[in-house]
C-alpha positions as CSV (number, residue, x, y, z in Angstrom):
1,M,0.0,0.0,0.0
2,D,1.3,3.5,-0.9
3,T,2.2,6.0,1.9
4,L,-0.1,9.0,1.8
5,T,2.1,11.9,0.7
6,D,1.8,15.1,-1.2
7,L,5.2,14.5,-2.6
8,A,6.1,12.5,-5.8
9,I,9.9,12.6,-4.6
10,D,11.4,13.0,-1.2
11,I,14.9,13.0,-0.5
12,R,16.7,13.7,2.7
13,G,20.2,14.0,3.6
14,L,21.5,12.2,0.4
15,R,25.2,11.7,-0.1
16,K,27.3,10.1,-2.7
17,S,31.1,10.2,-3.0
18,Y,33.6,8.5,-5.3
19,R,37.1,7.6,-4.8
20,T,39.6,9.4,-7.1
21,L,42.6,7.8,-8.9
22,R,44.9,9.2,-6.3
23,G,43.2,7.6,-3.3
24,G,41.1,10.6,-2.4
25,Q,37.3,11.3,-2.3
26,R,35.2,13.4,-4.6
27,I,31.7,14.3,-3.2
28,A,29.0,14.3,-6.0
29,V,26.1,14.9,-3.7
30,D,26.3,16.3,-0.3
31,S,23.5,16.0,2.3
32,L,21.0,16.9,-0.3
33,D,17.4,17.6,0.6
34,L,14.9,17.5,-2.4
35,Q,11.2,17.6,-2.3
36,V,9.0,17.4,-5.5
37,P,5.3,17.9,-5.2
38,Q,2.9,15.8,-7.2
39,G,1.6,17.2,-10.4
40,G,3.2,19.6,-12.7
41,V,6.8,20.1,-13.9
42,H,9.6,20.6,-11.3
43,G,12.9,22.1,-12.6
44,F,16.1,20.6,-11.2
45,L,18.8,23.3,-11.8
46,G,22.6,23.4,-11.2
47,P,25.8,23.9,-13.0
48,N,27.5,20.9,-14.6
49,G,28.9,18.7,-12.1
50,S,26.6,19.8,-9.4
51,G,25.1,16.4,-8.9
52,K,21.9,16.2,-10.9
53,T,22.5,13.2,-13.0
54,T,24.0,11.4,-9.9
55,T,20.9,12.2,-7.9
56,I,18.6,11.0,-10.6
57,K,20.6,7.7,-11.0
58,M,20.3,7.1,-7.4
59,L,16.5,7.6,-7.6
60,L,16.4,5.0,-10.4
61,G,18.5,2.6,-8.5
62,L,21.4,2.8,-10.9
63,V,23.8,4.3,-8.3
64,R,23.8,3.3,-4.7
65,P,24.0,6.2,-2.2
66,D,26.5,6.4,0.7
67,R,23.7,7.5,3.1
68,G,20.3,9.3,3.2
69,S,16.9,8.4,2.4
70,M,14.7,8.6,-0.8
71,S,11.1,7.9,-1.5
72,V,9.3,8.0,-4.7
73,L,5.4,7.9,-5.1
74,G,5.5,6.9,-1.3
75,H,7.7,3.9,-1.7
76,P,11.3,4.0,-0.1
77,V,13.7,3.4,-2.8
78,P,15.8,1.6,-3.7
79,D,14.3,-1.1,-1.4
80,R,11.0,-1.0,-3.0
81,L,11.8,0.2,-6.4
82,P,10.6,-3.1,-8.0
83,Q,7.1,-2.2,-6.7
84,V,7.0,1.2,-8.1
85,I,9.2,1.1,-11.2
86,A,6.2,0.6,-13.5
87,R,4.7,3.9,-12.5
88,I,8.1,5.7,-13.3
89,G,9.2,6.7,-17.0
90,A,12.8,8.1,-17.3
91,V,15.0,9.3,-20.1
92,V,18.6,9.6,-18.6
93,E,20.6,8.8,-21.7
94,R,19.4,9.1,-25.2
95,P,17.6,5.8,-26.2
96,R,18.8,3.9,-29.2
97,F,16.3,3.2,-31.9
98,F,16.6,1.2,-35.1
99,P,17.4,3.9,-37.8
100,N,15.7,2.2,-40.6
101,F,12.6,1.3,-38.7
102,S,9.7,3.8,-38.6
103,G,8.9,5.7,-35.3
104,R,5.8,3.4,-35.0
105,L,7.7,0.1,-35.5
106,N,10.3,1.1,-32.9
107,L,7.7,1.9,-30.4
108,E,6.0,-1.4,-31.3
109,L,9.1,-3.3,-30.6
110,A,9.7,-1.4,-27.3
111,A,6.0,-2.2,-26.1
112,D,6.6,-5.8,-27.1
113,A,9.8,-5.9,-25.0
114,G,8.1,-4.4,-22.0
115,G,4.9,-6.6,-22.2
116,L,2.8,-3.7,-23.0
117,P,0.0,-3.5,-25.4
118,R,0.7,-2.1,-28.9
119,A,-2.7,-0.3,-28.9
120,R,-0.9,2.5,-27.0
121,V,1.7,3.2,-29.5
122,D,-0.6,5.5,-31.6
123,R,-1.9,7.3,-28.5
124,V,1.7,8.1,-27.2
125,L,2.8,9.2,-30.7
126,D,-0.1,11.5,-30.8
127,Q,0.7,13.0,-27.2
128,V,4.2,14.0,-28.4
129,G,3.0,15.4,-31.8
130,L,4.7,12.5,-33.8
131,L,1.6,10.9,-35.2
132,A,1.9,12.3,-38.7
133,R,5.4,11.1,-38.9
134,A,4.8,7.7,-37.5
135,K,5.4,5.8,-40.7
136,D,8.7,7.7,-41.6
137,P,12.2,6.1,-40.7
138,Y,13.7,7.2,-37.4
139,R,16.8,8.3,-39.3
140,T,14.7,11.0,-41.1
141,Y,13.8,12.6,-37.6
142,S,15.2,15.8,-36.5
143,L,17.0,15.7,-33.0
144,G,13.9,17.3,-31.4
145,M,11.7,14.6,-33.0
146,Q,14.1,11.8,-31.7
147,Q,13.9,13.1,-28.3
148,R,10.0,13.3,-28.5
149,L,10.2,9.7,-29.5
150,A,12.3,8.9,-26.6
151,V,9.6,10.6,-24.4
152,A,6.8,8.6,-26.2
153,S,8.6,5.5,-25.4
154,T,8.5,6.3,-21.7
155,L,4.7,7.0,-22.0
156,L,3.9,3.5,-23.1
157,K,3.4,2.3,-19.7
158,D,1.4,5.4,-18.6
159,P,3.5,6.5,-15.8
160,E,2.6,8.9,-13.0
161,L,6.2,10.1,-12.7
162,L,8.5,11.3,-15.4
163,I,12.2,11.8,-15.0
164,F,14.2,13.7,-17.8
165,D,17.9,14.4,-17.4
166,E,18.9,17.4,-19.7
167,P,16.2,16.6,-22.5
168,T,17.0,19.6,-24.8
169,N,20.8,19.2,-24.8
170,G,22.2,19.4,-28.2
171,L,18.9,20.6,-29.7
172,D,18.4,23.7,-32.0
173,P,15.9,26.4,-30.9
174,A,13.1,24.6,-32.9
175,G,14.0,21.3,-31.1
176,I,14.0,22.9,-27.7
177,H,10.6,24.4,-28.4
178,E,9.1,21.1,-29.4
179,V,10.4,19.4,-26.3
180,R,9.5,22.2,-23.9
181,E,5.9,22.0,-25.2
182,T,5.8,18.3,-24.8
183,I,6.9,18.5,-21.2
184,R,4.4,21.4,-20.4
185,N,1.6,19.2,-21.9
186,L,2.5,16.2,-19.9
187,G,2.5,18.5,-16.6
188,R,-1.0,19.8,-17.6
189,E,-2.2,16.2,-17.7
190,G,-1.6,15.9,-14.0
191,R,1.6,13.9,-14.2
192,T,4.7,14.8,-12.2
193,V,7.7,15.6,-14.5
194,L,11.0,16.1,-13.1
195,V,13.4,18.0,-15.5
196,S,17.1,18.5,-14.7
197,S,18.4,21.3,-16.9
198,H,20.9,24.3,-17.2
199,L,18.7,26.2,-19.8
200,L,17.2,28.4,-17.4
201,S,15.0,30.5,-19.8
202,E,13.4,27.2,-21.0
203,V,12.9,25.8,-17.4
204,E,11.2,29.2,-16.5
205,Q,8.7,28.9,-19.4
206,M,7.8,25.1,-18.5
207,A,8.3,24.6,-14.8
208,D,5.7,25.1,-11.9
209,T,8.3,24.6,-9.1
210,V,12.1,24.4,-9.0
211,S,15.2,23.4,-7.0
212,I,18.5,24.9,-7.4
213,I,21.6,22.9,-6.5
214,G,25.5,23.7,-6.2
215,K,28.2,21.3,-5.4
216,G,25.7,18.6,-4.7
217,R,23.7,20.8,-2.1
218,L,20.3,22.4,-2.1
219,L,20.7,26.2,-2.6
220,T,16.9,27.1,-2.8
221,S,13.5,25.6,-3.9
222,G,10.0,26.8,-4.4
223,S,7.5,27.8,-6.8
224,V,8.9,29.9,-9.9
225,V,6.6,32.6,-8.9
226,E,7.8,32.7,-5.4
227,L,11.4,32.7,-6.3
228,L,10.9,35.5,-8.6
229,G,8.6,37.3,-6.6
230,A,10.9,37.3,-3.7
231,R,13.4,39.3,-5.5
232,A,11.1,41.1,-7.9
233,S,11.0,44.5,-6.1
234,R,14.5,45.8,-7.5
235,M,15.3,49.4,-8.7
236,R,18.5,50.5,-10.5
237,I,19.8,53.8,-9.7
238,R,22.6,55.9,-11.0
239,V,24.1,58.9,-9.1
240,D,27.4,60.7,-9.4
241,D,28.8,59.3,-6.1
242,S,27.7,55.7,-6.0
243,T,29.9,54.9,-2.9
244,R,28.1,57.5,-0.8
245,A,24.7,56.6,-1.9
246,A,25.3,52.9,-1.3
247,Q,26.4,53.9,2.3
248,L,23.4,56.0,2.8
249,L,20.8,53.6,1.5
250,V,22.5,50.7,3.7
251,Q,22.2,53.0,6.7
252,N,18.5,53.2,6.1
253,G,18.0,49.4,6.1
254,L,18.1,48.6,2.2
255,Q,20.1,46.0,0.5
256,V,22.4,47.4,-2.2
257,V,24.2,45.5,-5.0
258,P,26.7,47.1,-7.4
259,D,26.0,46.9,-11.0
260,G,28.8,48.4,-13.0
261,T,28.4,52.2,-12.5
262,A,25.0,51.8,-11.1
263,L,23.5,50.5,-8.0
264,L,20.6,47.9,-7.7
265,V,18.5,48.4,-4.5
266,E,16.9,45.1,-3.2
267,S,13.3,45.1,-2.1
268,A,13.2,48.9,-2.9
269,G,9.4,49.4,-2.0
270,D,8.4,52.9,-2.8
271,P,10.9,54.5,-5.1
272,A,9.9,58.0,-3.6
273,R,11.7,56.8,-0.4
274,I,14.9,56.4,-2.3
275,T,14.5,59.6,-4.0
276,R,14.0,61.4,-0.8
277,L,16.9,59.8,1.2
278,L,19.2,60.7,-1.6
279,A,18.0,64.2,-2.1
280,D,18.1,65.0,1.5
281,E,21.9,64.4,1.3
282,G,22.4,66.2,-1.9
283,L,22.6,63.2,-4.1
284,Y,20.4,63.7,-7.2
285,L,19.4,60.7,-9.3
286,R,20.4,60.4,-13.0
287,E,18.4,57.0,-13.4
288,L,15.8,55.1,-11.6
289,V,14.5,52.1,-13.3
290,S,12.4,49.2,-12.0
291,V,14.3,45.9,-12.7
292,R,12.5,42.6,-13.2
293,R,14.4,39.5,-12.0
294,D,14.3,36.3,-14.0
295,L,15.0,32.8,-12.9
296,E,18.6,33.1,-14.6
297,A,19.4,36.1,-12.3
298,V,18.3,34.0,-9.2
299,Y,20.3,31.0,-10.6
300,L,23.4,33.0,-11.2
301,E,23.2,34.9,-7.7
302,L,22.8,31.5,-5.8
303,T,25.4,29.5,-7.8
304,D,28.0,32.3,-7.4
305,G,28.3,30.9,-3.8
306,E,29.7,27.6,-4.9
307,G,33.1,28.8,-3.9
308,L,31.9,28.9,-0.3
309,S,33.8,26.5,2.0
310,P,32.6,22.8,2.2
311,D,31.8,22.9,5.8
312,Q,28.8,25.1,5.1
313,G,25.8,22.8,5.1
314,P,22.8,22.6,2.7
315,G,20.3,25.3,2.4
316,I,23.0,28.0,3.1
317,E,21.9,31.6,3.0
318,L,24.1,33.7,1.0
319,P,25.2,36.9,2.7
320,P,23.4,40.2,1.1
321,L,26.0,42.0,-1.0
322,S,24.9,45.0,0.8
323,R,26.8,43.8,3.9
324,T,29.9,43.4,1.8
325,I,29.6,47.2,0.5
326,A,29.0,48.4,4.1
327,S,32.0,46.5,5.4
328,R,34.3,47.8,2.6
329,T,33.3,51.4,3.2
330,T,33.6,51.0,7.0
331,A,37.2,49.4,6.6
332,K,38.2,52.4,4.3
333,E,37.0,54.9,6.9
334,S,39.0,53.1,9.6
């Protein structure tokens, strides 16, 4: 019987390390916590080498963790993976299809191998938008079409959870668009889709929720709206004396980030307050512009902390850059 849960995937304290050729140790996943809600598309973001693929392989029983716990659709894995694997579809590496066989025949052979009804083949081809090309040889398919056929192969068993590792890697813009629309449609059907990717603009367009990791540790997670909204109130200002303006704004409780010759004011609130604070000190604005943050900006801000010392645990809070500015100006004065 399934454990009642609102989570499709629940990972706690997951760790995986590998021995290096020189007898040392490389930590691929470090005390990772990851929760993926049921239904919709969840983006799993991180720089190359941050542990995304290793995490997915541990979920699928392809790699054994050093420690930690994982559950998928309410089942602890890998112990109960045989009981739940039929409800999971995954594309971790590009599947191999027979190049001279049609897309339909390739899927029929896959259905036969999995003991699944051939009657589902045309249905899944339609789901990924390939029914019109079902009779064409696989070798004539574009890279985007090949990837959509791979997605179709995972849908043969009608899974509740789909896991795709970098599904748009190597695709041209048209192929990326095709795969993105396919994934969005799967999420709209009520399935849970976990997508690992570094193509941030694409994830922002397709994902409902997102987790960002760096060096195998969780940096932040939440809905895309929450992550962007928490950082949405930003103003770019430009004055003649940026250092003095930054000092003044920080002293009045605002967070300030340098941006070339300008300053970015976090959680700025009413722009009239900034104008008044600066004008009272004889600092007059040359520019005051509202700045909308996107997922890429959040991602870069968070993963910039990858140089932090390894003894800092998961879920670290990066220090506001305004403190850095304040400390620098204080040091100069002393």
